[in-house]
N, C-alpha and C positions, 0 to 999 in steps of 0.2 A: 501512418500507424500511430502517430502521437498527436494529441490535441494541443499540448504545450511542452515546453522544454522541462525535463526533470530538473529539481532543484535540491540540492544537499540540504538546505535548511528544513525542507519538508520532511525528509528522512529523519532528521534530529527530532523534529516535532512528534512524528509518529512513534519514534523510540520512546520518548518521554511520556506521551499520552497513553499509549497501550502497553508499554514495557515489553516491546518486541526487540529480539536481536537485531542487529545492524544488517544482516543479509535478508532477513524477512522483511524489514522496515523497507529496504531497497526495492524488494519485489512489490510490495504494496504501493509504494511511490510510483514505479513504472506503471503499474496498472491504473492508478488514479490519473496519470497523464496520457493514458492510451485511449484510444476509440473503441477499446474492446468492452464489451458489456457483461462478459462472464469470465471467471477465472475458477478453474477447479483446483482444489487442495484438499490434502487429508489433515493438514494442520488446522486444528481448532482455534488456536490463538489468532492466526493470521485470518482465518474465515471471519471470526467475530469483528476483527479490525476492518476488513473490507467491507463487510455489511454495515458497520457504523460509519465508515467514511463515505460510502456511496448514497447514503439516505440524505 
């Protein structure tokens, strides 16, 4: 399910770069570490972050 081991430093970087709350940043980090190609969310801040991170 995961391509790489999740790292707390990446969560902090995401929080600093996009201003996300820690819980949202953890979700984005887990998604970035996963083999999943799609994540559905109604949270527009998180959606913008995920699009920026996956490009």
